[in-house]
C-alpha positions in Angstrom: -14.8 -5.7 0.9 -14.9 -2.1 -0.1 -13.4 0.0 -2.9 -14.3 3.4 -1.3 -11.4 5.4 -0.1 -10.5 4.4 3.5 -10.6 6.9 6.3 -7.9 7.7 8.8 -8.6 4.6 10.8 -5.9 2.0 10.1 -6.9 -1.3 8.5 -4.6 -4.2 9.4 -4.0 -7.2 7.1 -1.6 -10.1 6.8 -1.0 -10.1 3.0 -1.3 -7.7 0.1 -1.2 -8.2 -3.6 0.3 -5.2 -5.4 -0.2 -4.7 -9.1 1.9 -1.9 -10.8 2.3 -0.8 -14.3 5.5 -2.9 -14.6 5.2 -5.8 -12.2 3.1 -7.5 -9.5 4.1 -8.8 -6.1 2.6 -10.4 -3.0 3.9 -9.3 0.4 3.0 -11.1 3.7 3.4 -10.0 7.3 2.0 -7.1 9.3 0.5 -4.7 6.8 -1.4 -1.5 7.5 -3.5 0.6 5.1 -4.6 4.1 6.1 -6.1 7.1 4.5 -4.1 10.3 5.2 -5.0 13.9 4.6 -1.9 15.9 3.6 -1.9 19.4 2.2 -5.6 19.2 1.6 -5.4 16.0 -0.5 -6.3 12.4 0.3 -3.5 9.9 0.2 -3.5 6.3 0.9 -0.5 5.1 3.0 0.3 1.4 2.8 2.9 0.2 5.3 4.7 -3.0 4.4 7.0 -5.1 6.6 10.7 -5.1 5.9 10.8 -8.5 4.3 12.6 -7.7 1.1 15.0 -4.8 0.4 14.1 -5.0 -3.3 10.5 -3.8 -2.6 11.4 -0.2 -2.9 13.4 -0.7 -6.0 10.5 -2.6 -7.6 8.2 0.3 -6.9 10.7 3.1 -7.8 9.9 3.2 -11.6 6.2 2.7 -11.1 3.8 5.5 -11.8 0.6 3.8 -10.7 -0.5 0.8 -8.7 -3.5 -1.0 -7.2 -3.6 -3.3 -4.3 -5.8 -5.9 -2.5 -5.4 -6.2 1.2 -6.2 -9.6 2.9 -6.5 -10.9 6.4 -6.7 -14.7 6.9 -7.4 -15.1 3.2 -10.4 -12.8 3.2 -10.4 -9.6 1.1 -10.5 -6.5 3.3 -9.9 -3.7 0.8 -9.4 -3.4 -2.9 -8.0 0.0 -3.9 -8.6 1.9 -7.1 -5.6 2.5 -9.3 -3.5 5.0 -7.4 -0.8 7.4 -8.6 2.4 6.7 -6.7 3.4 9.8 -4.8 6.1 8.6 -2.4 8.0 5.6 -1.1 10.1 5.8 2.1 11.5 3.6 4.8 10.6 4.1 8.5 13.0 3.8 11.4 12.2 0.1 11.8 12.7 -0.6 8.1 9.1 -0.8 7.1 8.3 0.5 3.6 5.6 3.1 3.3 4.0 3.5 -0.1 1.8 6.6 -0.6 -0.6 7.1 -3.5 -3.5 9.2 -4.5 -6.5 8.6 -6.8 
């Protein structure tokens, strides 16, 4: 387990526990966490499977969030609280949540 900011190498998990300033949710499936450098700033991109169309709405009013990424029940990564910067859907319907410390 690490709480240091991840690098550009993707970390793959099978469940994630998201805690926001308004709600909490658990998502299961193929999940990817990856550090991204954009416009000279570090962002954390969390890609969630398209399991629930309400995910984006649940995150829309959020200003900050934290998550814990798991694989086979073992904790892979625990993020610091992040400021939500962007949510978007990919062509395959996956939800990408971007945040920064």
